[in-house]
PATIKE-484758 format. One record per residue: x, y, z of N, C-alpha, C in turn. Coordinates in steps of 0.1 Angstrom, whole numbers, padded with zeros to 4 digits, always signed. Layout:
<recs>
XYZXYZXYZ/...
</recs>
This chain:
<recs>
-0775+1000+0983-0768+1010+0975-0777+1014+0963/-0779+1027+0961-0787+1032+0951-0781+1031+0937/-0789+1031+0927-0783+1030+0913-0775+1042+0909/-0765+1040+0901-0756+1050+0896-0763+1057+0885/-0764+1071+0885-0771+1078+0875-0761+1086+0866/-0766+1091+0855-0758+1099+0846-0753+1112+0854/-0761+1117+0863-0757+1129+0871-0745+1126+0880/-0745+1113+0885-0734+1109+0894-0721+1109+0886/-0722+1104+0874-0710+1103+0865-0705+1117+0861/-0715+1126+0858-0711+1139+0854-0704+1147+0866/-0709+1144+0878-0703+1150+0890-0688+1145+0892/-0686+1132+0889-0672+1126+0889-0663+1133+0879/-0669+1136+0867-0661+1143+0857-0657+1157+0862/-0666+1164+0869-0663+1177+0874-0652+1177+0885/-0651+1166+0892-0641+1164+0902-0628+1158+0897/-0628+1154+0884-0616+1147+0879-0604+1157+0877/-0594+1154+0884-0582+1163+0883-0574+1161+0869/-0578+1150+0862-0571+1148+0849-0580+1151+0837/-0591+1158+0840-0601+1161+0829-0594+1170+0818/-0584+1178+0822-0578+1187+0812-0571+1180+0801/-0567+1167+0803-0560+1159+0793-0569+1156+0781/-0582+1156+0783-0591+1153+0772-0589+1163+0761/-0586+1175+0765-0585+1186+0755-0572+1184+0746/-0564+1175+0750-0552+1172+0742-0555+1164+0729/-0567+1159+0728-0571+1150+0717-0581+1155+0708/-0580+1151+0695-0591+1154+0685-0600+1142+0685/-0612+1144+0692-0621+1133+0693-0633+1135+0685/-0637+1126+0676-0649+1127+0668-0662+1129+0676/-0671+1138+0672-0684+1140+0678-0692+1128+0676/-0701+1125+0686-0711+1114+0685-0704+1100+0685/-0691+1100+0689-0684+1087+0690-0677+1086+0703/-0678+1074+0709-0670+1072+0722-0660+1061+0719/-0648+1064+0720-0637+1054+0717-0634+1046+0729/-0639+1033+0729-0636+1023+0739-0626+1013+0733/-0618+1018+0724-0608+1009+0718-0594+1015+0718/-0591+1024+0727-0578+1029+0728-0567+1020+0732/-0571+1008+0737-0562+0997+0739-0557+0990+0726/-0564+0994+0715-0560+0988+0702-0555+0999+0693/-0561+1010+0693-0556+1022+0686-0560+1034+0693/-0550+1041+0698-0552+1054+0706-0558+1065+0697/-0564+1075+0704-0569+1086+0697-0558+1095+0692/-0562+1105+0683-0553+1114+0677-0550+1126+0686/-0538+1128+0691-0534+1140+0698-0535+1152+0689/-0540+1163+0694-0540+1176+0686-0526+1180+0682/-0517+1178+0691-0503+1182+0689-0496+1174+0678/-0501+1162+0675-0496+1154+0664-0497+1162+0650/-0509+1169+0649-0511+1176+0636-0500+1186+0634/-0497+1194+0644-0487+1204+0643-0473+1198+0641/-0471+1187+0649-0458+1181+0648-0455+1175+0634/-0465+1169+0628-0464+1164+0615-0462+1175+0605/-0469+1186+0607-0468+1197+0597-0454+1203+0597/-0448+1204+0610-0434+1209+0611-0425+1199+0604/-0427+1186+0607-0418+1176+0602-0418+1176+0587/-0430+1177+0581-0431+1176+0567-0427+1189+0560/-0432+1200+0564-0430+1213+0557-0416+1219+0560/-0413+1219+0573-0400+1226+0576-0388+1217+0576/-0389+1206+0583-0378+1197+0585-0375+1190+0572/-0385+1184+0565-0382+1177+0553-0383+1187+0541/-0393+1195+0541-0395+1204+0529-0384+1214+0528/-0379+1220+0539-0369+1230+0538-0355+1225+0542/-0355+1217+0553-0343+1212+0558-0336+1201+0550/-0345+1193+0543-0340+1182+0535-0331+1173+0543/-0320+1168+0537-0312+1159+0544-0305+1165+0556/-0304+1178+0557-0298+1184+0568-0305+1181+0581/-0318+1178+0580-0326+1176+0592-0322+1163+0600/-0314+1154+0594-0309+1143+0602-0301+1148+0614/-0294+1159+0612-0286+1165+0623-0294+1176+0629/-0298+1186+0621-0303+1198+0626-0317+1197+0633/-0325+1187+0629-0338+1185+0635-0339+1173+0644/-0327+1167+0646-0327+1156+0656-0332+1143+0651/-0333+1141+0638-0339+1129+0633-0331+1117+0637/-0318+1118+0636-0309+1107+0638-0310+1102+0653/-0312+1112+0662-0312+1109+0676-0326+1104+0681/-0336+1105+0672-0350+1102+0676-0352+1089+0683/-0347+1078+0678-0349+1065+0684-0346+1064+0699/-0334+1070+0703-0331+1069+0717-0337+1081+0725/-0339+1092+0718-0346+1103+0725-0360+1099+0729/-0367+1094+0720-0381+1089+0724-0381+1078+0733/-0371+1069+0731-0369+1057+0741-0367+1062+0755/-0359+1073+0756-0357+1078+0770-0370+1084+0776/-0379+1089+0768-0392+1094+0773-0401+1082+0777/-0400+1071+0770-0408+1059+0773-0403+1052+0786/-0390+1053+0788-0383+1046+0799-0390+1047+0812/-0394+1060+0817-0400+1061+0830-0414+1054+0831/-0420+1052+0819-0434+1046+0819-0433+1031+0822/-0421+1025+0820-0419+1011+0822-0408+1007+0832/-0404+1017+0840-0395+1015+0851-0381+1011+0846/-0377+1018+0835-0364+1015+0829-0355+1028+0831/-0342+1027+0828-0333+1038+0829-0331+1044+0815/-0325+1055+0815-0321+1061+0802-0311+1052+0795/-0312+1052+0782-0303+1044+0774-0305+1029+0775/-0317+1025+0780-0321+1011+0780-0333+1008+0770/-0339+1019+0765-0350+1018+0756-0347+1024+0743/-0351+1017+0732-0348+1023+0718-0361+1021+0711/-0365+1032+0704-0377+1031+0695-0372+1028+0681/-0378+1017+0676-0374+1012+0662-0383+1001+0657/-0385+1001+0644-0392+0990+0638-0405+0987+0643/-0410+0974+0643-0423+0970+0648-0421+0961+0660/-0432+0959+0667-0431+0950+0679-0426+0936+0674/-0431+0931+0663-0427+0918+0659-0412+0917+0656/-0407+0927+0649-0393+0927+0646-0384+0928+0659/-0389+0936+0668-0382+0938+0681-0382+0925+0689/-0393+0918+0688-0394+0905+0695-0384+0895+0689/-0383+0895+0676-0373+0887+0669-0359+0890+0674/-0356+0903+0675-0343+0907+0679-0340+0903+0694/-0350+0905+0702-0349+0901+0717-0347+0886+0719/-0356+0878+0712-0355+0864+0713-0342+0858+0709/-0337+0863+0697-0325+0857+0692-0313+0862+0700/-0313+0874+0705-0303+0879+0713-0302+0871+0726/-0313+0868+0732-0314+0860+0745-0309+0846+0742/-0313+0840+0731-0309+0826+0728-0294+0826+0727/-0288+0836+0720-0273+0836+0719-0266+0837+0732/-0273+0843+0742-0267+0845+0755-0268+0832+0764/-0277+0823+0759-0279+0810+0766-0276+0799+0756/-0264+0798+0750-0262+0789+0738-0263+0774+0741/-0263+0769+0753-0264+0755+0755-0279+0751+0757/-0288+0760+0756-0302+0757+0758-0309+0758+0745/-0319+0750+0743-0325+0749+0730-0341+0751+0729/-0347+0756+0740-0361+0757+0741-0365+0771+0743/-0375+0776+0735-0382+0788+0737-0395+0785+0743/-0399+0791+0755-0411+0787+0762-0420+0799+0763/-0433+0796+0761-0444+0805+0763-0456+0798+0767/-0468+0805+0767-0480+0799+0771-0491+0800+0761/-0501+0792+0761-0511+0791+0751-0519+0804+0749/-0521+0812+0759-0529+0824+0757-0521+0836+0755/-0509+0835+0751-0500+0846+0747-0506+0852+0734/-0502+0864+0730-0507+0870+0718-0501+0862+0706/-0509+0858+0696-0504+0849+0686-0491+0853+0679/-0489+0866+0676-0477+0870+0669-0465+0865+0677/-0465+0866+0690-0454+0861+0699-0451+0847+0696/-0462+0839+0696-0460+0824+0694-0455+0821+0679/-0461+0829+0670-0457+0827+0656-0442+0829+0654/-0437+0840+0660-0423+0843+0659-0414+0832+0665/-0418+0827+0676-0411+0815+0682-0410+0804+0672/-0422+0801+0666-0423+0790+0657-0414+0793+0644/-0414+0805+0640-0405+0809+0629-0391+0807+0632/-0386+0810+0644-0372+0808+0648-0369+0793+0648/-0379+0785+0653-0377+0770+0653-0376+0765+0638/-0384+0770+0630-0384+0765+0616-0371+0769+0609/-0366+0781+0611-0354+0786+0605-0342+0778+0610/-0342+0774+0622-0331+0766+0628-0333+0751+0626/-0343+0747+0618-0346+0733+0615-0348+0726+0628/-0356+0732+0637-0359+0727+0650-0348+0724+0659/-0336+0730+0656-0326+0729+0667-0330+0737+0679/-0337+0749+0676-0343+0756+0687-0358+0752+0686/-0363+0747+0697-0376+0742+0698-0386+0751+0705/-0398+0751+0701-0408+0759+0707-0417+0751+0716/-0419+0755+0728-0427+0748+0738-0438+0758+0743/-0450+0754+0742-0462+0763+0746-0470+0755+0755/-0471+0760+0767-0479+0753+0778-0490+0762+0783/-0499+0756+0791-0510+0763+0797-0504+0772+0808/-0512+0782+0812-0507+0791+0823-0505+0783+0836/-0514+0773+0838-0513+0766+0850-0500+0757+0851/-0495+0754+0839-0483+0745+0839-0470+0753+0836/-0471+0767+0836-0459+0775+0832-0447+0773+0842/-0449+0774+0854-0438+0774+0864-0432+0760+0864/-0440+0749+0862-0434+0736+0861-0426+0734+0849/-0429+0742+0838-0422+0740+0826-0408+0748+0826/-0405+0755+0836-0392+0762+0837-0381+0752+0840/-0377+0745+0830-0367+0734+0831-0353+0738+0825/-0343+0730+0828-0329+0734+0824-0327+0735+0809/-0336+0729+0801-0334+0730+0786-0339+0743+0781/-0347+0751+0789-0353+0763+0784-0343+0774+0785/-0341+0781+0773-0332+0792+0773-0339+0806+0775/-0351+0807+0769-0358+0820+0770-0373+0818+0773/-0378+0826+0782-0392+0826+0785-0398+0839+0779/-0408+0838+0770-0415+0849+0764-0429+0850+0769/-0433+0861+0776-0447+0863+0781-0451+0877+0778/-0464+0878+0778-0471+0892+0777-0476+0895+0791/-0473+0907+0796-0477+0910+0809-0492+0912+0811/-0499+0918+0802-0513+0920+0803-0520+0912+0792/-0528+0902+0795-0534+0894+0786-0543+0902+0776/-0541+0899+0763-0548+0908+0753-0563+0905+0753/-0568+0894+0758-0582+0891+0758-0588+0896+0771/-0583+0891+0782-0589+0892+0795-0584+0904+0803/-0572+0910+0800-0566+0920+0807-0560+0916+0820/-0559+0903+0822-0552+0898+0835-0538+0902+0835/-0533+0907+0846-0519+0912+0847-0511+0901+0854/-0500+0897+0847-0491+0887+0853-0482+0893+0863/-0477+0886+0873-0468+0890+0883-0454+0890+0877/-0450+0900+0871-0438+0901+0863-0425+0898+0872/-0426+0903+0884-0414+0902+0893-0412+0887+0897/-0422+0881+0902-0421+0867+0907-0418+0857+0896/-0424+0859+0884-0422+0850+0873-0408+0852+0868/-0403+0864+0867-0389+0866+0862-0379+0860+0872/-0382+0862+0885-0373+0856+0895-0373+0841+0894/-0384+0834+0892-0385+0820+0890-0377+0815+0878/-0378+0823+0867-0371+0819+0855-0356+0821+0857/-0352+0831+0864-0337+0834+0866-0331+0823+0875/-0339+0818+0884-0334+0807+0893-0331+0795+0886/-0337+0793+0874-0335+0782+0865-0325+0785+0854/-0319+0797+0854-0310+0801+0844-0316+0805+0831/-0329+0809+0831-0336+0813+0819-0337+0828+0818/-0335+0833+0806-0336+0848+0804-0351+0850+0800/-0355+0863+0803-0369+0866+0801-0371+0877+0790/-0381+0876+0782-0386+0886+0773-0400+0889+0776/-0403+0901+0779-0417+0905+0782-0423+0914+0771/-0435+0911+0767-0442+0919+0758-0451+0929+0766/-0449+0942+0764-0456+0952+0772-0466+0960+0764/-0470+0954+0753-0479+0962+0744-0492+0966+0750/-0497+0959+0759-0509+0963+0766-0507+0968+0780/-0494+0971+0783-0490+0976+0796-0486+0991+0795/-0477+0994+0786-0470+1007+0785-0481+1018+0784/-0480+1028+0792-0490+1039+0792-0503+1036+0799/-0504+1024+0804-0517+1019+0810-0516+1016+0825/-0506+1007+0828-0504+1003+0842-0489+1006+0846/-0487+1006+0859-0474+1008+0864-0465+0996+0861/-0453+0998+0856-0444+0987+0853-0430+0991+0858/-0423+0982+0864-0410+0985+0869-0400+0974+0865/-0395+0975+0853-0386+0965+0848-0373+0963+0856/-0368+0975+0861-0356+0974+0868-0358+0966+0881/-0368+0969+0888-0371+0962+0901-0373+0947+0898/-0379+0944+0887-0382+0930+0884-0370+0923+0878/-0359+0930+0875-0347+0925+0868-0350+0918+0855/-0359+0923+0848-0363+0918+0834-0351+0920+0825/-0349+0910+0816-0337+0910+0807-0340+0918+0794/-0351+0915+0788-0355+0921+0775-0370+0924+0776/-0375+0935+0769-0389+0937+0768-0391+0945+0754/-0404+0944+0750-0408+0951+0738-0422+0957+0740/-0426+0966+0731-0439+0971+0732-0442+0979+0720/-0455+0982+0717-0459+0990+0706-0462+1004+0709/-0463+1013+0699-0465+1027+0701-0479+1032+0698/-0488+1023+0693-0501+1028+0687-0513+1026+0696/-0511+1019+0708-0522+1017+0717-0523+1028+0727/-0519+1026+0739-0521+1036+0749-0511+1048+0747/-0501+1047+0740-0491+1058+0737-0496+1067+0726/-0507+1063+0719-0514+1072+0710-0504+1077+0699/-0496+1068+0694-0486+1071+0683-0491+1070+0669/-0503+1066+0667-0509+1065+0654-0508+1051+0648/-0516+1048+0638-0517+1034+0632-0503+1030+0627/-0498+1019+0631-0485+1014+0627-0473+1021+0632/-0476+1028+0644-0465+1036+0650-0453+1027+0653/-0441+1033+0653-0429+1025+0657-0430+1019+0671/-0423+1008+0673-0424+1001+0685-0411+1004+0693/-0409+0997+0705-0397+0999+0712-0392+0986+0717/-0379+0986+0720-0372+0975+0726-0364+0979+0739/-0365+0971+0749-0358+0974+0761-0347+0963+0763/-0335+0967+0765-0324+0958+0768-0318+0962+0781/-0318+0954+0792-0312+0958+0804-0297+0962+0802/-0293+0973+0809-0279+0978+0807-0269+0967+0809/-0272+0958+0819-0262+0948+0822-0260+0938+0811/-0269+0938+0801-0268+0928+0790-0263+0934+0777/-0262+0948+0776-0260+0954+0764-0247+0951+0757/-0237+0948+0764-0224+0945+0758-0224+0931+0753/-0232+0922+0758-0232+0908+0754-0243+0905+0744/-0254+0912+0745-0265+0909+0736-0263+0913+0722/-0265+0903+0713-0262+0905+0698-0275+0907+0690/-0275+0917+0682-0286+0919+0673-0284+0911+0660/-0292+0901+0658-0290+0893+0646-0293+0902+0633/-0302+0911+0635-0305+0920+0623-0295+0932+0624/-0283+0928+0620-0272+0937+0621-0271+0947+0610/-0281+0956+0609-0281+0966+0599-0271+0978+0602/-0269+0986+0592-0259+0996+0593-0261+1006+0604/-0274+1009+0608-0277+1018+0618-0273+1013+0632/-0271+1000+0634-0266+0995+0646-0251+0994+0647/-0244+0998+0637-0230+0998+0637-0224+1008+0646/-0212+1005+0651-0205+1014+0660-0202+1028+0653/-0200+1027+0640-0197+1040+0633-0204+1038+0619/-0217+1040+0619-0225+1037+0606-0220+1044+0594/-0214+1056+0596-0210+1064+0584-0196+1062+0580/-0189+1053+0587-0176+1049+0582-0177+1039+0570/-0189+1033+0569-0191+1024+0557-0181+1013+0555/-0176+1007+0566-0167+0996+0565-0174+0983+0561/-0167+0973+0556-0173+0961+0552-0176+0951+0564/-0169+0954+0575-0171+0945+0587-0180+0951+0597/-0190+0943+0602-0200+0948+0612-0193+0949+0625/-0194+0960+0632-0189+0962+0646-0201+0968+0653/-0208+0961+0663-0219+0967+0669-0216+0978+0678/-0226+0988+0679-0224+0999+0689-0224+0993+0703/-0217+1000+0712-0215+0995+0725-0226+1000+0735/-0238+1001+0730-0250+1006+0738-0262+1000+0732/-0274+1005+0737-0287+1001+0732-0288+1004+0717/-0279+1013+0711-0279+1016+0697-0277+1004+0688/-0271+0994+0694-0268+0982+0686-0281+0975+0681/-0292+0978+0688-0305+0972+0684-0313+0980+0674/-0306+0990+0668-0311+0996+0656-0308+0987+0644/-0316+0989+0634-0313+0980+0622-0312+0990+0610/-0323+0993+0604-0323+1002+0592-0327+1017+0596/-0329+1025+0586-0331+1039+0588-0345+1041+0595/-0345+1050+0606-0357+1052+0613-0368+1058+0604/-0380+1054+0607-0392+1060+0600-0396+1073+0607/-0391+1084+0601-0391+1097+0608-0406+1102+0610/-0414+1100+0600-0428+1105+0601-0435+1097+0612/-0433+1084+0613-0439+1077+0624-0433+1081+0637/-0420+1083+0638-0413+1088+0650-0419+1101+0655/-0421+1110+0645-0427+1123+0649-0441+1122+0656/-0449+1114+0650-0463+1112+0655-0462+1105+0669/-0453+1095+0670-0452+1088+0683-0447+1097+0694/-0437+1106+0691-0432+1115+0701-0443+1124+0706/-0451+1129+0697-0462+1138+0701-0471+1130+0711/-0474+1118+0709-0482+1110+0718-0476+1108+0731/-0463+1104+0731-0455+1102+0743-0454+1114+0752/-0452+1126+0745-0450+1138+0752-0462+1142+0761/-0474+1137+0758-0486+1140+0766-0484+1134+0780/-0477+1123+0781-0475+1117+0794-0466+1125+0804/-0459+1135+0798-0451+1144+0806-0460+1153+0815/-0473+1154+0811-0482+1163+0818-0489+1157+0830/-0486+1144+0833-0492+1137+0844-0483+1126+0848/-0488+1117+0856-0479+1105+0860-0487+1092+0857/-0480+1082+0855-0486+1069+0853-0494+1064+0865/-0490+1069+0877-0497+1065+0889-0511+1072+0889/-0512+1084+0885-0525+1091+0884-0534+1085+0874/-0528+1082+0862-0535+1076+0851-0541+1063+0855/-0533+1055+0862-0537+1041+0866-0548+1042+0876/-0547+1052+0886-0558+1054+0895-0571+1057+0889/-0571+1066+0879-0583+1070+0872-0588+1058+0864/-0579+1051+0857-0583+1039+0849-0590+1029+0858/-0586+1027+0870-0592+1017+0879-0606+1022+0882/-0607+1035+0885-0621+1041+0888-0630+1039+0876/-0625+1042+0864-0634+1041+0852-0638+1026+0850/-0629+1017+0852-0632+1003+0849-0641+0997+0860/-0639+1002+0872-0648+0997+0883-0662+1002+0880/-0663+1015+0876-0676+1021+0872-0683+1013+0861/-0675+1009+0851-0680+1001+0840-0686+0988+0844/-0679+0981+0853-0683+0968+0858-0696+0970+0866/-0696+0980+0875-0708+0982+0883-0720+0985+0875/-0718+0994+0865-0729+0997+0856-0734+0985+0848/-0725+0977+0844-0729+0965+0837-0737+0956+0846/-0734+0955+0858-0742+0947+0868-0755+0953+0870/-0755+0967+0870-0768+0974+0873-0777+0974+0861/-0772+0975+0849-0780+0977+0837-0782+0965+0828/-0772+0956+0828-0772+0945+0818-0771+0931+0824/-0773+0930+0837-0771+0917+0843-0780+0906+0838/-0792+0910+0831-0801+0900+0826-0799+0896+0812/-0788+0901+0806-0786+0898+0792-0775+0889+0788/-0770+0881+0797-0760+0871+0794-0746+0875+0793/-0742+0887+0798-0728+0890+0798-0721+0884+0810/-0709+0878+0807-0701+0872+0818-0687+0879+0818/-0683+0884+0829-0671+0891+0830-0659+0882+0827/-0651+0885+0817-0639+0877+0814-0627+0882+0820/-0627+0895+0825-0615+0901+0831-0616+0898+0846/-0604+0899+0853-0604+0897+0867-0613+0908+0874/-0620+0903+0884-0629+0913+0892-0620+0922+0901/-0609+0917+0905-0600+0924+0913-0592+0934+0905/-0594+0947+0907-0589+0958+0899-0574+0957+0898/-0567+0953+0909-0553+0953+0909-0547+0942+0899/-0555+0932+0896-0551+0922+0886-0556+0924+0872/-0562+0936+0870-0569+0939+0857-0561+0951+0850/-0558+0949+0838-0551+0959+0830-0560+0970+0824/-0557+0975+0813-0564+0986+0807-0576+0984+0798/-0582+0972+0799-0594+0970+0793-0603+0960+0801/-0616+0961+0798-0626+0952+0805-0633+0944+0794/-0633+0931+0796-0638+0921+0786-0650+0913+0792/-0659+0910+0783-0670+0902+0786-0672+0891+0776/-0676+0879+0781-0680+0868+0773-0695+0870+0769/-0699+0868+0757-0713+0867+0753-0714+0859+0740/-0724+0850+0740-0725+0841+0729-0728+0849+0716/-0734+0861+0717-0736+0869+0705-0727+0881+0704/-0715+0879+0709-0705+0890+0711-0703+0898+0698/-0700+0890+0687-0697+0897+0674-0709+0906+0670/-0721+0901+0671-0732+0908+0666-0735+0921+0675/-0732+0919+0688-0734+0931+0697-0723+0941+0694/-0711+0937+0692-0700+0946+0688-0704+0954+0675/-0710+0947+0666-0714+0954+0653-0725+0964+0656/-0735+0960+0664-0746+0968+0666-0742+0981+0673/-0734+0980+0684-0730+0993+0691-0721+1001+0682/-0713+0995+0674-0704+1003+0665-0712+1012+0656/-0723+1006+0651-0732+1014+0642-0739+1026+0650/-0738+1025+0663-0744+1036+0671-0733+1044+0678/-0721+1044+0673-0711+1053+0677-0702+1048+0689/-0703+1036+0693-0695+1030+0703-0684+1022+0697/-0672+1026+0698-0661+1019+0692-0655+1010+0702/-0656+0997+0700-0650+0986+0709-0643+0976+0700/-0640+0964+0705-0636+0954+0695-0640+0940+0700/-0638+0930+0692-0643+0917+0694-0631+0907+0692/-0630+0898+0702-0619+0888+0700-0625+0874+0701/-0622+0865+0692-0628+0852+0691-0624+0844+0704/-0633+0835+0708-0645+0832+0701-0657+0840+0705/-0657+0847+0717-0669+0853+0722-0667+0865+0731/-0655+0872+0729-0652+0883+0739-0654+0896+0733/-0662+0904+0740-0663+0919+0737-0653+0926+0746/-0645+0935+0740-0634+0941+0747-0636+0956+0747/-0635+0962+0759-0637+0977+0760-0625+0983+0766/-0618+0992+0759-0606+0998+0764-0609+1010+0773/-0601+1010+0784-0602+1021+0794-0590+1030+0793/-0592+1042+0787-0581+1051+0784-0584+1064+0792/-0577+1065+0803-0580+1077+0812-0576+1090+0807/-0567+1091+0797-0563+1103+0791-0575+1111+0785/-0585+1104+0780-0596+1112+0773-0610+1106+0776/-0611+1095+0782-0624+1090+0786-0630+1097+0798/-0643+1099+0798-0650+1105+0809-0658+1095+0816/-0662+1098+0828-0671+1089+0835-0685+1089+0829/-0689+1100+0823-0702+1100+0816-0702+1092+0804/-0690+1090+0797-0688+1082+0786-0691+1067+0789/-0686+1063+0801-0688+1050+0806-0703+1047+0807/-0710+1057+0814-0724+1055+0816-0732+1054+0802/-0728+1062+0793-0735+1062+0780-0733+1049+0772/-0720+1044+0773-0717+1031+0767-0726+1020+0772/-0727+1019+0785-0735+1008+0792-0750+1010+0789/-0754+1022+0789-0768+1025+0785-0771+1020+0771/-0762+1023+0762-0763+1019+0748-0763+1003+0747/-0755+0997+0755-0755+0982+0755-0769+0977+0759/-0774+0983+0770-0787+0979+0775-0798+0981+0764/-0797+0992+0757-0807+0995+0747-0806+0985+0735/-0794+0982+0731-0792+0972+0720-0797+0958+0725/-0795+0955+0737-0799+0942+0742-0814+0941+0744/-0820+0951+0750-0834+0951+0753-0843+0951+0741/-0838+0958+0730-0845+0959+0718-0842+0948+0708/-0832+0940+0712-0826+0929+0703-0821+0935+0690/-0816+0947+0690-0811+0954+0678-0799+0946+0673/-0792+0938+0681-0781+0931+0676-0785+0919+0667/-0798+0915+0667-0802+0903+0661-0806+0906+0646/-0795+0909+0638-0796+0911+0624-0786+0902+0617/-0790+0897+0606-0780+0888+0598-0767+0895+0595/-0769+0908+0591-0757+0916+0587-0747+0917+0598/-0751+0917+0611-0742+0918+0622-0736+0905+0626/-0741+0894+0621-0736+0881+0624-0725+0876+0614/-0723+0884+0603-0713+0881+0593-0700+0886+0599/-0690+0877+0600-0677+0881+0606-0670+0891+0598/-0666+0902+0604-0658+0912+0597-0644+0907+0596/-0636+0912+0586-0622+0909+0585-0614+0914+0596/-0617+0927+0600-0609+0933+0611-0619+0936+0622/-0616+0931+0634-0625+0933+0646-0617+0938+0657/
</recs>
């Protein structure tokens, strides 16, 4: 097999049926964003959407815009747009708050539905926030609810009768390994355990079917593949079959059956609306909706197919150009088991990350030694992949990474 050239990649770009989507984004010149799995790029439509929200809806409409501009309905309206991306039905997804707050809502709701069980279960390589929230619930209940964290290898054996809720992330934030959501959920249900899935690295990146998997609760963020902007609102999924029984501990006025009756007694809404808490962040909602609307122009199946082609190209080029420089693939080699980023181990990972960033390649670093490259098919080109790998080769061959300033750990990586 001959080496892959820049011309080969440019030809793939010419044949790309999704290339028109790149024009939806405001992309800085001389920069390649390989970190869309952490913060998506800015959609051009967001600028106009925010202008309208600020100048017309807020500036002229004032408080009338809660009704006239659809502000009040935004959490469920945008949730209904996200639903097809995760295999959910309408009125099962609500946009609100942050991923962490929604995790707290989901975990405590699931615990109340399993009142005789006292263990929250997860695994050691879950995203730290998920584990911290479990520990916070344990501390608040003075360890009446216990946190159990096991290795991935021991997870299925840990599905015991004392476990009330299983919390897992579908796509591993370091390696991009995809968990078998359907089989794991089925195994949990066979033991009477409810499931909460974190889809933060799944939504907008891989195909997800929560209904087919019979998932109970799920959450996810809006600022990664959904391109909702920094700190964008998150979403919560509650299966329709649970909505009448699931209780939101954060019983704020917006989750009330009749919030504008202003009664002193809380009565939860009889729908996904009960998982509202406080007033929606309308500016954040507006930006997120602009990002989500781009997905109406294509399908998650087409995006996934292109993402696999881009990530396969990335790995092949790394083998072609950088095999002598100590990179070890941390992600699954099987594309069907790999999510929306490709990760490599390297002993000098942080310094390499710093060196390529100074040269216009935006990636990120995860301790202790992982370089992480996001594969975002909405705006990445095949020639971008080639240029990133060539830059890595240049940095390694010249030892440009070997500077003291690059070895000082950044606060945010």
